[in-house]
C-alpha positions, -999 to +999 in steps of 0.1 A: -408+014-479-439+001-493-452+020-520-473+049-513-505+028-520-500+000-498-498+026-474-530+039-480-547+007-476-536-002-450-541+027-427-575+028-444-580-006-425-565+002-392-592+034-393-619+013-389-607-013-362-621+003-336-597+002-314-576+029-332-598+051-328-608+049-300-567+050-289-570+089-274-527+081-280-526+070-311-517+099-342-514+103-382-476+102-371-477+062-354-502+055-376-481+061-403-452+046-386-471+013-383-478+011-422-441+020-434-456+051-451-440+087-455-457+110-432-462+143-454-468+114-491-497+099-470-511+132-458-506+149-494-527+117-510-557+119-480-557+161-488-563+151-524-583+131-520-610+142-491-598+176-485-587+168-450-549+160-435-543+132-418-547+145-382-583+161-392-595+126-408-584+107-374-608+132-359-629+134-381-633+094-372-634+097-336-657+123-334-683+105-359-683+130-389-671+105-410-688+071-422-673+042-421 
C-alpha cells in the first residue's frame, strides 16, 4: 500500500479533475480504491485537516461549496 501522504496527494488531483466531480457514480470509497488508500485512514486525515469526512468533502466539491 502507498503511503497515506501519497494517497492524499493523488486524491487531491482526482478531486480537481472535473470528470470525477461530475460523476455521480464516483464515491469516496471508489476514489480511495483508485488511489490505493485505506478509506478510514484517508478519511481521518481529511477530517483532521478540514473537519469533514471524505464523502462530505466530495459532496462539497460537487455542490460548489469548496473552492479549488
